[in-house]
C-alpha positions as CSV (number, residue, x, y, z in Angstrom):
1,M,60.6,33.4,118.1
2,V,63.2,32.4,120.7
3,R,65.6,29.7,119.7
4,T,66.6,27.7,122.7
5,H,69.8,26.4,121.1
6,H,71.3,29.9,121.0
7,S,73.3,31.3,123.8
8,T,71.8,34.2,125.8
9,T,73.0,37.8,125.7
10,P,71.6,40.1,128.3
11,L,70.4,43.5,127.1
12,L,69.1,46.4,129.2
13,Q,65.6,47.5,128.5
14,H,63.9,50.3,130.5
15,S,66.4,49.6,133.4
16,N,65.3,46.0,133.6
17,L,67.6,43.1,132.6
18,V,66.0,41.2,129.7
19,T,67.6,38.1,128.2
20,I,67.4,37.7,124.5
21,M,68.4,34.5,122.7
22,R,70.9,35.5,120.1
23,H,72.6,33.5,117.4
24,P,76.2,32.7,118.5
25,S,77.6,34.5,115.4
26,L,76.1,37.7,116.6
27,Q,77.1,37.5,120.3
28,L,80.2,39.8,120.0
29,L,78.0,42.5,118.5
30,S,75.3,42.0,121.1
31,H,77.9,42.2,123.8
32,D,79.0,45.6,122.5
33,H,75.3,46.6,122.3
34,H,74.8,45.7,126.0
35,H,77.6,48.1,127.0
36,G,76.4,50.7,124.5
37,L,72.9,50.7,125.9
38,A,74.2,51.3,129.4
39,L,76.3,54.2,128.2
40,A,73.4,55.6,126.2
41,L,71.3,55.7,129.4
42,R,74.0,57.4,131.3
43,C,74.4,60.0,128.5
44,R,70.7,60.8,128.4
45,K,70.6,61.1,132.2
46,Q,73.7,63.2,132.2
47,G,72.4,65.5,129.5
48,L,69.3,66.0,131.6
49,G,71.3,66.7,134.8
50,Q,69.9,63.6,136.5
51,I,73.2,62.0,137.5
52,K,76.2,63.2,139.5
53,P,78.5,64.9,139.0
54,M,76.2,67.4,137.5
55,G,77.0,70.4,135.3
56,A,80.1,70.8,133.2
57,V,82.2,68.4,135.2
58,G,79.7,65.5,134.6
59,L,79.3,66.4,131.0
60,R,83.1,66.3,130.4
61,E,83.3,62.9,132.2
62,R,80.5,61.5,130.0
63,A,82.1,63.0,126.9
64,K,85.4,61.3,127.8
65,E,83.6,58.0,128.5
66,F,81.8,58.1,125.2
67,L,85.0,58.9,123.3
68,E,86.7,56.0,125.0
69,F,83.9,53.6,124.2
70,Y,83.9,54.9,120.6
71,R,87.6,54.3,120.1
72,A,87.7,51.0,122.1
73,S,84.6,49.4,120.7
74,L,82.5,51.3,118.2
75,V,85.2,51.9,115.5
76,A,85.8,48.1,115.1
77,H,82.1,47.4,115.7
78,F,81.0,49.7,112.8
79,K,83.7,48.2,110.6
80,A,82.6,44.7,111.4
81,E,79.0,45.6,110.6
82,E,79.7,47.6,107.5
83,E,82.3,45.3,106.0
84,I,81.0,41.9,107.1
85,L,77.5,41.8,108.4
86,F,75.7,44.3,106.2
87,P,77.1,43.0,102.8
88,L,76.0,39.5,103.7
89,M,72.6,40.8,104.7
90,R,72.2,42.8,101.4
91,A,73.1,39.6,99.5
92,Q,71.0,37.2,101.4
93,V,68.0,39.1,102.7
94,A,65.7,40.7,100.2
95,G,64.2,44.0,101.2
96,C,66.6,44.9,104.0
97,G,68.4,47.6,102.0
98,E,66.5,50.5,103.6
99,L,67.2,49.3,107.1
100,L,70.9,48.8,106.4
101,D,71.1,52.2,104.8
102,Q,69.6,53.8,107.9
103,L,72.0,51.9,110.2
104,V,75.0,53.1,108.1
105,R,73.6,56.7,108.3
106,D,73.5,56.3,112.1
107,H,77.1,55.2,112.1
108,E,78.1,58.2,110.1
109,Q,76.2,60.6,112.4
110,L,78.1,59.1,115.4
111,R,81.4,59.4,113.6
112,L,80.7,63.0,112.6
113,A,79.9,63.9,116.2
114,M,83.3,62.8,117.6
115,P,85.2,66.1,116.8
116,Q,82.5,68.2,118.5
117,L,82.6,65.8,121.5
118,E,86.4,66.1,121.6
119,A,86.1,69.9,121.4
120,G,83.7,69.9,124.4
121,T,81.3,72.4,122.9
122,G,77.5,72.2,123.4
123,L,77.9,69.1,125.5
124,A,74.6,68.9,127.3
125,K,72.6,68.6,124.1
126,L,75.3,66.6,122.3
127,I,75.6,64.1,125.1
128,F,71.9,63.6,125.3
129,D,71.5,63.4,121.5
130,L,74.3,60.9,121.2
131,G,72.8,58.7,123.9
132,D,69.4,58.9,122.2
133,L,70.9,58.0,118.8
134,L,73.0,55.2,120.2
135,E,70.0,53.6,122.0
136,R,67.7,53.9,119.0
137,H,70.4,52.4,116.7
138,I,71.1,49.5,119.0
139,R,67.5,48.7,119.5
140,K,66.9,48.7,115.7
141,E,69.7,46.3,115.2
142,E,68.6,44.0,118.0
143,R,64.9,44.1,117.3
144,E,64.9,44.3,113.5
145,L,68.2,43.4,111.9
146,F,69.4,40.5,114.1
147,P,66.0,38.7,113.9
148,L,66.1,39.0,110.1
149,F,69.6,37.5,110.1
150,E,68.6,34.7,112.4
151,S,65.5,33.8,110.3
152,R,67.0,34.1,106.8
153,V,70.7,33.4,106.8
154,E,71.8,29.8,106.5
155,A,73.7,28.1,109.3
156,A,76.9,27.7,107.4
157,Q,77.0,31.3,106.3
158,A,76.2,32.4,109.8
159,E,79.1,30.4,111.2
160,Q,81.4,31.9,108.6
161,L,80.2,35.4,109.5
162,G,80.7,34.6,113.2
163,A,84.3,33.6,112.5
164,K,85.0,36.8,110.6
165,L,83.4,38.9,113.3
166,K,85.4,37.1,116.0
167,E,88.6,37.7,114.1
168,L,87.9,41.4,113.8
169,L,86.4,42.1,117.2
170,S,88.2,39.8,119.6
171,P,91.1,41.4,121.4
172,V,94.5,40.2,120.5
173,N,96.3,38.4,123.4
């Protein structure tokens, strides 16, 4: 169900631009997802040697890019989800515990991969696998979690959540 009163957030899907209507309280997370999907695609292609520069130079560039994205966006993004969004979902949406547990496991897998990425060992497989995991994770949130949120969380709670997310995720000027 697409709600016309929600703002749109573009998401990449199979290299086409698809517009998904997203509740305003989730827009900052969806914005990160948009950038994460683009990075995931570059990682998978880099791991397969499909984009230049190829070889070790390209893999090191992609590792650096992933680490920068992790530090600049994903650390705060994961914190926002784990401390704000997921607890609200557990309290308000019956039956979503397994989904949330999987999403937290994905976060942990990504966190645990950062030292290996920093070390620069086994980069071809690691870069591909991180891109694959990041894409699957984002798709699960956008296609399963966010629609549950939008259909089950009351407007007042959604607005409160949005304010908390904005406080945590918005850059300080």
